[in-house]
C-alpha positions in Angstrom: 67.1 25.5 -2.7 69.5 22.4 -3.1 71.2 20.8 -0.1 74.7 21.8 0.7 77.7 19.7 0.3 77.8 18.7 4.0 74.3 17.4 4.0 74.8 15.5 0.8 77.8 13.7 2.1 76.4 12.8 5.5 73.1 11.7 3.8 75.0 9.6 1.5 76.9 8.1 4.2 73.7 7.5 6.2 72.1 5.6 3.4 75.1 3.1 3.5 74.7 2.7 7.4 74.0 -0.5 9.2 73.3 -1.0 12.9 74.5 -4.0 14.6 74.7 -4.9 18.2 76.8 -2.9 20.5 80.2 -4.9 20.5 81.0 -3.4 24.0 77.8 -3.9 25.7 78.6 -7.2 27.4 81.9 -6.0 28.7 80.4 -2.6 29.9 77.8 -4.4 31.8 80.3 -6.8 33.4 82.4 -3.8 34.4 79.5 -2.0 35.8 78.5 -4.8 38.0 81.9 -5.8 39.3 81.8 -5.3 43.2 78.0 -4.8 43.3 77.0 -8.5 43.9 75.3 -7.4 47.2 73.7 -4.1 45.9 70.1 -3.8 45.5 68.7 -4.7 42.1 67.7 -1.0 41.3 71.2 0.1 42.2 72.8 -2.4 39.9 70.3 -1.4 37.0 71.4 2.3 37.5 75.0 1.3 37.5 74.7 -0.5 34.3 73.0 2.5 32.5 75.4 5.0 34.0 78.6 3.0 33.1 77.4 2.8 29.5 77.0 6.5 29.2 80.3 7.0 30.9 82.5 4.6 29.2 80.8 3.6 25.9 82.7 4.5 22.8 81.9 8.0 21.3 83.1 9.7 18.2 82.9 12.9 16.3 82.6 12.2 12.6 84.0 14.5 9.9 81.7 17.3 8.8 78.9 16.7 11.5 77.5 19.4 13.6 75.5 17.2 15.9 77.2 14.4 17.8 76.0 11.3 19.4 76.6 8.1 17.1 74.8 5.0 18.1 77.0 2.0 19.1 77.3 -0.7 16.4 76.9 1.7 13.4 79.0 0.7 10.5 79.2 2.0 6.9 79.6 0.2 3.6 80.7 2.7 1.0 80.0 0.4 -1.9 76.5 -0.4 -1.3 73.1 1.0 -0.3 71.8 -0.6 2.7 68.5 -2.5 2.6 66.6 -2.2 5.8 65.3 -5.2 7.5 61.7 -5.5 8.8 60.4 -7.5 11.8 60.9 -11.2 11.7 58.1 -13.7 11.3 55.8 -14.0 14.4 55.9 -17.3 16.3 52.7 -16.5 18.3 54.3 -17.8 21.4 53.6 -14.7 23.4 55.0 -14.5 26.9 54.5 -16.8 29.9 50.8 -16.3 30.8 47.8 -18.4 32.2 46.6 -21.3 30.0 43.8 -19.6 28.1 46.0 -16.8 27.0 48.9 -19.2 25.9 46.3 -21.4 24.2 45.3 -18.3 22.1 48.8 -17.2 21.4 49.7 -20.7 20.1 46.5 -20.8 18.0 47.0 -17.3 16.4 44.0 -15.6 17.9 46.4 -13.4 20.0 49.9 -12.2 19.4 52.4 -10.0 21.3 53.7 -6.6 20.4 56.1 -4.0 21.5 55.6 -0.8 23.4 56.3 2.8 22.7 57.5 5.6 25.0 57.8 9.3 24.6 59.5 11.6 27.1 58.6 15.0 28.2 61.0 16.8 25.7 59.4 20.2 26.5 60.3 19.9 30.2 63.6 18.6 29.6 64.5 21.4 27.1 62.9 24.0 29.4 64.7 23.1 32.6 67.6 20.9 31.4 68.5 17.5 33.2 69.4 19.7 36.4 65.8 20.4 36.5 65.1 16.7 36.8 67.9 16.4 39.4 66.3 19.2 41.4 62.9 17.5 41.4 64.6 14.3 42.7 66.3 16.1 45.5 63.0 17.9 46.4 61.3 14.7 46.5 63.8 12.8 48.4 63.4 15.7 51.0 59.6 15.1 51.2 60.1 11.4 51.3 62.4 11.5 54.2 59.6 13.4 56.2 56.6 11.5 54.9 58.0 7.9 55.0 61.5 7.9 56.6 61.7 4.2 56.5 60.9 3.8 52.8 64.2 2.4 51.8 62.9 1.2 48.4 61.7 4.7 47.5 64.9 6.3 48.4 66.9 3.8 46.4 64.6 4.4 43.3 65.2 8.2 43.5 69.0 7.7 44.2 69.0 5.4 41.1 67.3 8.1 39.0 69.9 10.7 40.2 72.7 8.3 39.1 71.3 7.9 35.7 70.7 11.6 35.2 74.2 12.5 36.2 75.6 9.9 33.8 73.4 11.4 31.1 75.1 14.8 31.5 78.5 13.1 31.7 77.8 11.5 28.3 77.2 15.0 26.9 80.3 16.4 28.6 82.5 13.6 27.2 81.4 14.7 23.8 82.4 18.3 24.7 85.7 17.1 25.7 86.3 15.2 22.4 85.0 18.2 20.3 87.7 20.4 22.2 90.3 17.9 21.3 89.3 17.8 17.7 89.3 21.5 17.4 92.9 21.8 18.8 94.0 19.3 16.1 92.0 20.8 13.3 93.9 22.4 10.6 91.0 24.1 9.0 90.1 27.3 10.9 86.4 26.9 9.9 86.2 23.3 11.2 88.0 24.3 14.3 85.4 26.9 15.0 82.6 24.7 14.4 84.1 22.1 16.8 84.6 24.7 19.5 80.9 25.6 19.2 79.9 22.1 19.4 82.0 21.6 22.4 80.2 24.6 24.0 76.9 23.1 23.0 77.6 19.7 24.6 78.9 21.3 27.7 75.7 23.1 28.2 73.0 20.6 26.8 71.1 18.6 28.0 72.3 19.6 31.5 70.9 23.1 31.0 68.3 24.9 28.8 69.5 25.5 25.4 70.6 29.2 24.6 70.6 28.7 20.8 68.8 26.9 17.9 72.0 24.8 17.4 71.9 23.8 21.0 68.3 23.0 20.9 68.8 20.7 18.1 71.7 18.9 19.9 69.6 18.7 23.1 66.8 17.0 21.1 69.3 14.5 19.8 70.8 13.8 23.3 67.2 13.2 24.4 66.5 10.7 21.8 69.8 8.9 22.5 68.6 8.7 26.2 65.3 7.2 25.3 65.2 6.3 21.6 61.7 6.0 20.3 59.7 8.9 19.1 61.1 12.4 18.7 57.8 14.0 19.7 56.7 17.4 18.6 59.9 18.7 17.1 58.6 21.9 15.5 57.1 23.0 18.7 60.3 22.4 20.8 62.6 24.2 18.4 60.6 27.1 17.3 61.2 29.4 20.3 65.0 29.1 19.7 64.6 29.6 16.0 62.6 32.7 16.5 64.9 34.2 18.9 68.1 33.3 17.1 66.5 34.6 13.8 65.6 37.9 15.3 68.9 38.4 16.9 70.9 37.3 13.7 72.4 34.4 15.4 71.2 32.1 12.6 69.7 32.3 9.0 67.0 30.2 7.6 69.5 28.1 5.5 71.5 27.5 8.5 68.6 26.3 10.5 67.5 24.0 7.7 71.0 22.5 7.5 70.8 21.7 11.2 67.4 20.2 10.9 68.8 18.0 7.9 71.5 16.8 10.1 69.0 16.0 12.7 66.9 14.1 10.4 69.9 12.1 9.3 70.6 11.2 12.9 67.2 9.8 13.2 67.7 7.9 10.0 70.9 6.4 11.3 69.8 5.3 14.6 67.6 2.9 12.7 70.0 1.9 10.2 69.0 -1.6 9.0 68.7 -2.9 12.4 65.9 -5.5 12.5 62.8 -4.6 14.6 63.2 -0.7 14.5 61.3 -0.2 11.3 58.5 1.5 13.1 60.3 4.0 15.2 61.5 7.6 14.8 58.0 8.9 14.0 57.8 12.7 14.6 55.0 15.0 14.8 54.4 18.3 13.1 51.6 21.0 13.5 48.5 20.5 15.8 47.3 22.8 18.5 48.8 24.4 21.6 47.4 23.8 25.1 44.7 26.4 24.4 43.5 24.9 21.2 45.1 27.4 18.8 46.9 26.4 15.6 50.5 25.6 16.7 52.1 25.5 13.3 55.0 27.8 12.7 58.0 28.5 10.4 59.9 25.4 11.7 56.9 23.2 10.7 57.4 24.5 7.1 61.2 24.1 7.2 60.7 20.3 8.6 58.5 19.6 5.5 61.1 21.1 3.4 63.9 19.1 4.9 61.7 15.9 4.6 61.1 16.7 0.8 64.8 17.3 0.2 66.3 14.3 1.9 63.8 11.8 0.7 64.4 9.5 3.7 61.8 7.0 4.9 63.1 7.8 8.4 62.2 9.8 10.4 58.6 9.1 9.7 56.8 12.5 9.7 53.2 12.9 10.7 51.1 16.2 10.4 48.5 16.8 12.9 45.5 18.5 11.3 42.5 20.5 12.7 40.0 22.9 11.6 42.5 25.8 12.2 45.2 24.1 10.1 46.4 26.6 7.4 45.1 25.2 4.0 48.4 26.1 2.5 50.2 24.0 5.0 48.3 21.0 4.3 48.9 21.5 0.5 52.6 21.9 1.3 52.5 18.6 3.1 50.7 17.0 0.2 53.4 18.2 -2.0 56.1 16.3 -0.1 54.3 13.2 -1.0 56.0 13.6 -4.3 59.1 12.2 -2.9 57.5 8.9 -2.4 59.3 8.4 0.8 56.1 7.6 2.6 56.0 10.9 4.4 54.1 12.6 5.7 51.0 10.9 7.2 48.0 12.7 8.3 45.9 12.6 11.7 43.0 14.4 12.8 43.0 16.5 16.1 39.3 16.7 16.0 38.9 12.9 16.6 42.1 12.2 18.6 41.8 14.9 21.3 38.2 14.1 22.3 38.9 10.5 22.4 41.7 11.0 24.9 39.7 13.3 27.0 37.0 10.7 27.2 39.7 8.5 28.9 40.3 11.2 31.6 43.2 12.8 30.0 43.3 16.7 30.8 42.5 18.8 27.8 45.9 20.7 27.7 47.8 17.1 28.0 45.6 15.8 25.2 46.2 18.7 22.8 49.9 17.9 23.4 49.7 14.3 21.9 52.4 13.1 19.6 53.0 10.1 17.4 55.1 7.1 18.0 55.8 3.7 16.3 53.6 3.0 13.3 50.8 5.5 14.3 50.5 5.0 18.1 49.2 8.1 19.7 50.9 9.1 23.0 50.1 11.6 25.6 53.7 13.1 25.2 55.8 12.4 28.2 53.1 11.8 30.5 51.5 8.4 29.8 52.3 4.8 29.5 49.8 4.1 26.6 50.4 0.4 26.4 50.7 0.8 22.7 50.9 -1.8 21.5 50.3 -4.5 24.1 49.2 -7.1 21.5 47.0 -8.0 18.5 43.8 -9.8 18.1 42.8 -12.0 15.2 39.1 -11.1 14.7 38.3 -13.3 11.7 39.6 -16.3 13.5 36.9 -15.6 16.3 34.2 -16.4 13.9 36.1 -19.6 13.0 36.0 -20.5 16.5 32.1 -20.0 16.6 31.7 -22.3 13.5 33.8 -25.1 15.3 36.6 -24.8 12.7 39.4 -24.6 15.5 38.5 -27.4 17.7 42.0 -27.5 19.3 40.9 -24.0 20.6 37.2 -24.1 21.0 34.6 -26.6 20.3 32.4 -24.0 18.8 28.6 -23.3 19.1 25.9 -25.8 18.3 25.3 -24.4 14.8 22.0 -26.1 14.5 20.6 -23.8 17.3 21.9 -20.5 15.6 18.7 -20.1 13.7 18.9 -16.2 13.1 21.5 -13.6 12.6 21.0 -12.5 16.2 21.6 -16.0 17.4 24.9 -16.0 15.5 25.8 -12.5 16.7 25.2 -13.7 20.5 27.5 -16.7 19.9 30.2 -14.3 18.4 29.9 -11.9 21.4 30.3 -14.8 23.9 33.5 -15.9 22.0 34.8 -12.5 21.9 34.3 -12.2 25.5 36.5 -15.2 26.1 39.2 -13.7 23.7 38.9 -10.5 25.7 39.5 -12.4 28.9 42.5 -14.1 27.5 44.0 -10.8 26.4 43.4 -9.3 29.8 45.2 -12.4 31.4 48.1 -12.0 28.9 48.3 -8.2 29.8 48.5 -8.9 33.6 51.2 -11.4 33.0 53.2 -9.2 30.8 52.8 -6.1 32.8 53.7 -7.8 36.0 56.7 -9.0 34.3 57.8 -5.5 33.0 57.0 -3.9 36.4 59.4 -6.3 38.2 62.3 -4.7 36.2 64.4 -2.8 38.7 63.2 0.8 38.8 60.4 0.1 36.3 62.4 1.4 33.4 64.8 3.9 35.0 65.3 6.0 31.9 61.7 6.4 31.1 60.9 7.0 34.9 63.4 10.0 34.8 61.7 11.7 31.9 58.0 10.7 32.0 55.6 12.6 34.4 54.7 11.8 37.3 57.2 9.0 38.1 59.5 11.2 40.3 56.6 12.7 42.3 54.9 9.3 42.8 58.1 7.5 43.5 56.9 4.8 41.1 58.6 3.5 38.0 57.3 4.0 34.6 56.3 0.3 34.0 54.8 0.1 37.5 52.0 2.8 37.2 54.1 5.9 37.8 53.2 7.8 34.7 50.4 10.3 34.9 48.1 8.3 32.7 48.1 4.6 32.2 46.4 2.5 29.6 46.7 -0.9 27.9 46.1 -1.0 24.2 45.1 -4.0 22.0 45.0 -3.7 18.4 42.2 -5.6 16.4 43.1 -7.0 13.2 40.7 -7.9 10.4 37.6 -5.7 11.2 36.9 -5.6 7.5 37.1 -9.4 7.0 34.8 -10.2 10.0 32.3 -7.6 8.9 32.4 -8.9 5.5 32.0 -12.5 6.7 29.0 -11.8 8.9 27.3 -10.0 6.0 27.8 -12.9 3.7 26.6 -15.4 6.3 23.6 -13.2 6.8 22.8 -13.2 3.1 23.6 -16.7 2.1 22.5 -18.4 5.1 19.8 -16.5 6.6 18.2 -14.4 3.8 18.7 -16.5 0.6 18.9 -19.8 2.5 21.4 -21.2 -0.2 23.1 -23.4 2.5 22.9 -24.1 6.2 25.4 -22.9 8.6 26.9 -26.2 9.2 27.3 -26.6 5.4 29.0 -23.2 5.2 31.3 -24.4 8.1 32.2 -27.6 5.9 32.9 -25.3 2.9 35.3 -23.2 5.0 36.8 -26.4 6.5 37.8 -27.5 3.0 39.1 -23.9 1.9 36.2 -23.3 -0.6 37.5 -26.5 -2.6 34.8 -27.4 -5.1 32.7 -24.3 -4.3 34.5 -21.6 -6.4 31.1 -20.4 -7.8 29.9 -19.8 -4.3 33.3 -18.1 -3.4 33.0 -15.8 -6.3 29.3 -14.9 -5.4 30.6 -13.9 -2.0 33.4 -11.8 -3.3 31.2 -10.1 -6.0 27.6 -10.1 -4.9 27.7 -9.7 -1.1 28.3 -6.3 0.5 31.8 -5.4 1.7 33.2 -2.9 4.0 34.8 0.1 2.2 32.0 0.9 -0.1 29.8 3.2 1.9 27.2 0.5 2.5 25.3 0.8 5.8 24.5 -2.9 6.1 28.2 -4.0 6.4 29.6 -0.7 7.9 27.2 -1.1 10.7 28.5 -4.5 11.6 32.1 -3.1 11.6 30.9 -0.5 14.0 29.1 -3.1 16.3 32.3 -5.2 16.2 34.4 -2.3 17.6 31.8 -1.3 20.2 31.5 -4.9 21.4 35.2 -5.7 22.0 35.9 -2.2 23.4 33.0 -2.7 26.0 34.3 -6.2 26.9 37.8 -5.0 27.4 36.7 -2.1 29.6 35.0 -4.5 31.9 38.4 -5.5 32.9 41.2 -3.4 34.7 44.8 -3.4 33.5 47.6 -4.2 35.8 48.9 -0.5 36.0 45.3 1.0 36.3 43.6 3.2 33.8 41.6 1.1 31.1 42.0 -0.9 28.1 41.8 0.7 24.7 41.5 -0.4 21.2 43.6 0.3 18.0 43.4 -1.3 14.6 47.1 -0.9 13.2 48.6 -4.1 11.8 52.0 -2.6 13.1 55.5 -3.2 12.2 54.8 -6.8 12.9 52.7 -6.9 9.7 50.0 -8.8 11.6 47.5 -8.7 8.8 50.0 -10.8 6.9 51.1 -12.9 10.0 47.6 -13.7 11.2 46.4 -14.4 7.6 49.3 -17.0 7.3 47.7 -19.0 10.3 44.2 -18.4 9.5 42.0 -20.9 7.5 39.4 -19.8 5.0 36.9 -17.2 6.2 33.3 -16.5 5.3 34.2 -13.4 3.4 35.6 -15.3 0.5 39.2 -15.3 1.7 41.2 -18.5 1.3 43.5 -20.0 3.8 46.7 -18.2 4.3 45.8 -15.1 2.5 46.3 -11.7 4.1 43.6 -10.1 6.3 42.6 -6.5 5.6 45.2 -4.0 6.5 44.5 -2.0 9.6 41.2 0.0 9.1 41.0 -0.4 5.4 38.8 -2.6 3.3 39.9 -6.2 2.4 42.3 -6.2 -0.5 40.3 -5.4 -3.8 36.9 -5.2 -2.1 36.6 -1.4 -2.0 35.1 -1.0 -5.6 33.0 2.2 -5.3 35.8 4.6 -5.2 38.1 6.4 -2.7 35.4 8.6 -1.3 33.2 5.6 -0.5 36.2 3.9 1.3 36.7 7.1 3.2 33.1 7.4 4.2 33.1 3.9 5.6 36.1 4.4 7.7 35.0 7.8 8.8 31.8 6.2 10.1 33.5 4.0 12.6 33.6 4.7 16.3 36.8 6.6 16.4 36.2 7.7 19.8 36.9 4.2 20.9 40.3 4.1 18.9 42.2 6.7 20.6 45.5 5.3 19.4 47.1 3.0 16.8 44.8 3.5 13.9 45.9 3.8 10.4 44.3 3.9 6.9 46.4 3.2 3.9 45.0 4.7 0.6 46.5 3.7 -2.7 46.1 6.5 -5.2 47.1 7.0 -8.9 50.6 8.5 -8.8 49.6 10.8 -11.8 47.8 12.9 -9.2 51.1 14.3 -7.9 52.1 15.5 -11.3 49.8 18.5 -11.4 48.6 21.3 -9.1 45.1 20.1 -9.6 45.9 16.5 -8.7 47.6 17.6 -5.4 44.6 19.9 -4.6 42.3 16.7 -5.1 44.5 14.8 -2.6 44.3 17.7 -0.1 40.5 18.0 -0.4 40.2 14.3 0.1 42.2 14.6 3.5 40.0 17.6 4.5 36.8 15.8 3.6 37.8 12.6 5.4 38.7 14.5 8.5 35.6 16.8 8.3 33.5 13.6 7.9 34.8 12.1 11.1 38.1 10.2 9.9 41.0 10.0 12.2 44.1 9.1 10.1 45.2 8.6 6.5 48.4 7.8 4.7 49.0 7.3 0.9 50.8 4.9 -1.4 51.2 6.8 -4.8 52.5 4.0 -6.9 50.6 2.0 -9.5 50.5 -1.7 -10.0 53.1 -1.7 -12.9 55.8 0.2 -10.7 55.5 -2.4 -8.0 55.6 -5.3 -10.4 58.7 -3.9 -12.1 60.4 -3.4 -8.7 59.8 -7.0 -7.9 61.2 -8.2 -11.2 64.3 -5.8 -11.0 64.9 -5.1 -7.3 68.5 -3.6 -7.6 67.0 -0.9 -9.9 64.2 0.2 -7.5 65.9 0.1 -4.0 64.6 3.6 -3.5 60.9 2.9 -4.1 59.4 3.4 -0.6 55.8 2.1 0.2 53.3 2.4 3.1 53.0 -1.0 4.5 51.1 -0.8 7.7 51.7 2.2 9.9 55.1 2.4 8.6 57.2 3.0 5.4 59.8 0.8 4.0 61.6 0.0 0.7 59.3 -2.2 -1.4 62.3 -4.5 -2.3 63.0 -5.1 1.5 59.6 -6.7 2.2 58.7 -10.4 2.3 57.2 -11.7 -1.0 53.7 -12.2 0.6 53.8 -8.7 2.0 54.7 -7.4 -1.6 51.8 -9.5 -2.8 49.4 -7.8 -0.5 50.5 -4.2 -1.3 50.0 -5.0 -5.0 46.6 -6.4 -4.3 45.3 -3.2 -2.7 42.7 -1.3 -4.6 44.3 1.6 -6.5 42.0 4.6 -6.6 41.6 7.6 -9.0 39.8 10.8 -7.8 
């Protein structure tokens, strides 16, 4: 069924939206702090947040049914907005001990952002008044347990101030909707505005009483802590079910409201730099008892995603053995929009990986996606995803003495066997792990020093209120620290090449190979071609090199786990290149590597093979990836698969894609996402970008219009192997 005119108009407007900075932010902050010079830092922080909610500009736009427009949103009716992506990385990191700073500057490490997901289910079930009741109860216990705990009391008072301001923000919208309703000349619009006023008067303060209110509540939640929307189908289904049974909503009306919610998520990103990897929502999966949790709202969400053809919100489908086959095939059908949605992940890998970390089984089954593809224990964890990135191929260059400003390297004449080389690599990896640990300690101490430890997150993430500890200070129920390793395939391929050329065939010595790499393979093109074409490469279902990839992940994971993060918990690994596009950025600052890669060329994207090296077909690629130790990769893992777009044109082709996903997950895979474009389409889009502004591609863990990408990032996507089935 086609979109109604309201959705068409608001979607068209959203496509022409641009987010800039809030023009009132500085003035609002100054107003909030006036007269509070002697107040405690946490009280001042609460005042700033509260004042913005109570006095920031709000509006009700014509035709909308959900309110809450981000500050700085502008429209250009003449032009489609081209989103920006993250800027180039400077590798400066943040203030940290010398070893970490040295590796930041040298492109061995790089910083990243972190993602947070609130406990949407608790807020919808109890309302913000439920949060306030918990604060009051905790204050009462605190006065008995530690009557002199002034800091704890101020923290809880600050949370109360922020919670009340959040309610006031909604009530301001209720007042504005009533005023708009009184002035409306169209009776139908006046009735809509009156209902919207009632909705905002109730949510998020109290539990919603209708599907419409639940959608508005979800949006107000997102505005409060804008990152990932969580398990939207799970939160909305009870309200949809009850309203449908009572005749208060029709399926088409629910679809319209979902469409408007999707448009809100899209507008929040706008064209703002640095937000290209947000708005990742989650569908499907299991409930706390392990039963399939998909429902009619899941299907409606896929339908809306298909109709709107927006690359935001990102939509992820959780799959498991009980996922209805028809649902998976419906999700594959949505890939025809070429919006980059949906992506697919495997509960059978992710849930056990989380429980191994000590996450309770019910909490693990409630995981959701954020950012590019960071797994979060929804509303109960500080996953530390992503703390930063590690450039694995550069570690072998350190061993070979090719980065003397960072490491003098090993005595290559003494590395007489592959085992000797491996031990030298392990020792260097351990220094990198120590640098990452020192960097994390410095960063996490810095973020913990923020007054209240992120008051907004502390209000809506369990168990910060009960612990009386801020979110960034260890207050969440689960605390982890995640580093993403980049270039696993390049390092495995490079070690395999060294084993063959140096140790097995003895074509050259290790010092001679180091000299070749030092000169970027210059004068040795025949040798480079031999490496590219006659040595084993990850992604071809070859045990020799796949085992090296497994050993790399096991080793670095073990080394990090020997160290303890600042907030407690443990270090975990991911592999996603992220919105920072670290396979490009690290490649830019990494010299030639033993896998045949030349200086400056991209590294392998996330868990995939190096570009063009997966030559044995898509099933071989999937087998290599499925064989990796995913139990050590509980978050931030992606696999981009480039398929022939002709597969989408027929039922048989779509069935083959669904079968690939099922086979990959049954074989142990954790995640996959698809680019269904061919080389000619991409080349044509680069030649004529104005005619292809709607061509969206999967980049790392996120999607973006192809024409918005840097030239070298476009080159990398073009160079990925295109598979048929």
